[in-house]
N, C-alpha and C positions, 0 to 999 in steps of 0.2 A: 587507339593505344591508351591504356589505362596509366593515368599519372598517380603519384602517390596522393594528391590531392583529391582525385575522384574516389579512390578508395576510402579515404578517411571520411568524405563527405556521405559516402554511402552508409556508413555506421552511424552517424549523427542522429537520424531518426529512431534507430534502434536504442541509442542511448537516452534520447528523449522519453521513450516509452518505458525504460527502466525507472526514470525519475517520476513519471506519471503513475505507474503501479506502485512504487514505494510511498508516494505521497497519499494515494488511497488506502494503502495498509496503515499509514500512520493516523489517517482519519478514523479507521476503525478501532484504535485503540483509545480505551476510555481514559478520560481525564476526570477531574473533580467536577466538570460541568456536564450536563446532559446534551447530548448531540443526536440529531436524526441518523447521522452517518454510522453511529454505534450499532444500530439494528436493522437499517433499511436493506442490507444485503444478506441477512440471516436466512437461510432457506427453511421454510415450513412445508410439511407434507400435506397436501389436501387431494382427496380423490386419487390417491396413489401416485400423484406427481409432486416434483419439488417446485415450489414457487418463493421468489425472494419477497420479504414482507412488504416491499413497496409495490408489489404486484397485487397483494392481497388486501392492503389498509392504506389508510392516510396516516402519516407519521407526523407528529408534531411535539414541540417542546414546551411544556408548561412549568416555568420555573427553573432555577439552576440546576436542579437535580431530578426532574421528574420528565418522563418521555410518555406521551399518549399515543396508543395505536388504535385507530378507529376503524374496525373490520368493515369490509363492504358487504359482507354476508355473516349472519351467525354461524353457518356450518364451517367457517375458516378459523374460528376462535379457538378450539381444541388444538388444531395443528399449530397455530401461532404461539399458544402457551407452552406447548411442548417443546417447540423450537427455541424459545426464549429461556426456558429452564435448562436446556442442554448447553447454551452458550453461558459459560460462567463468567459473568461480569459482576457478580456479588448482589444481584437483585432479583426478587421474586416478583413475577407478574400478578396484578391484582384485577380480577375481571368484574366489571359492572355493566351489566347488559352488552351492548356491542363494544364497549370502552375497555381497553386493556391499558392499565396503569402500570408503569415500571418506575419505581422510585429507587434511585441510586443511592446506596449508603455512601457515607464519606469514605475516602479511600485509608485503608489501614497502612501502616508503615511497610509491613511484609507485602501487601498488594502493590504498593508503589515500586518496591524493589523489583518484584516479578515483572512488572510492565516495562521497567527500565531494561531488565535484561531481554525481554521480547523485542524491545526496540534494536538493541545491540544485534540480536540474531538477525533481525530483518534488514539492518543496515549491512551486516557482513554479506548476506545473501545477494543484496543490491550490488555491492562492490564486487563480489565474484563474478556477477553477470557482465559488469562494466570490464572486468579484467579478461573475460572470454571473448568479448568484441574486440578488445585492443588486441589480443593474440591472434584472432582470425584476421584483422586488418594487417598487422604486422607479418603474418605469414604471406599474404596476398603481395606486399610490397617487396618481401624478399624473393617471391616466385617471379615478380615483375622484373627484378634486378637480374636474376638468374637468366631469364629468358631474353634479356637485353633490352626491355621495353622501358626500364627505368634506370638512370644513371646512378652512380654510386652516390654523388652528392645528394641527389634527390632521396634516395634511400635513407639517408641519415637526416635529412630535413624531415622526412615522413616519420622517422622514429621519434624525433623531437616534438613534432606537431601533435603526434599520437598521444605522447606522455602528457603534454599541456592539455589536451582534450580530456583525457582520463582524470587529471587533476581538478580540472573544471568541474566535471560530473561528480567526482567523488566529494568536492566541496558542497555541491548542491545537496547531496545526500546528507552530509554532515549537518548542514544548516536546518534541514528538515527535521532531522533526529534530535538536534538540541532543542528546536522550537517545542517539540513534543514533550521532550524531557521536562522543560520548564513548566509546561501547562500541568504535568503530573505532579510536580513538586510544589505547585502553587497551594 
């Protein structure tokens, strides 16, 4: 017999995945400081296949606004540079032998506003995913009630617990977004 608690507990891992994905998305958004996470997942084409930069090079940060990408093979450099140029984060890659330097310019006010809008969009997408999980769980609770597997009291307890859970996860999203906004506005 499925209780409302079983149904709610089944969506918790899915909500955790939403938070984890959102956190990774926030790490990819540029702030005024250089970070490996800005470039490591950018895909470059080499030998007709796509690879993330972390598969093709060692990536490090040298100073507050410079990222160094040390290619493992000279033949990767052209693909890496093209991929970096496609990703518009306001920096042009500079090649010195096997080393690619990416110097990040200071963020313009306009670019900061664009980043804040991007955060808001990703935040809304994450919240929509959480709402979909809530609706799915609520549907299962209602089905259980209609089938006589869940008592009416438990149906309403389930609805309240589901709402509390959604608010808890929405708060986590809000906190991650606010933290990123502060970094951008620094």
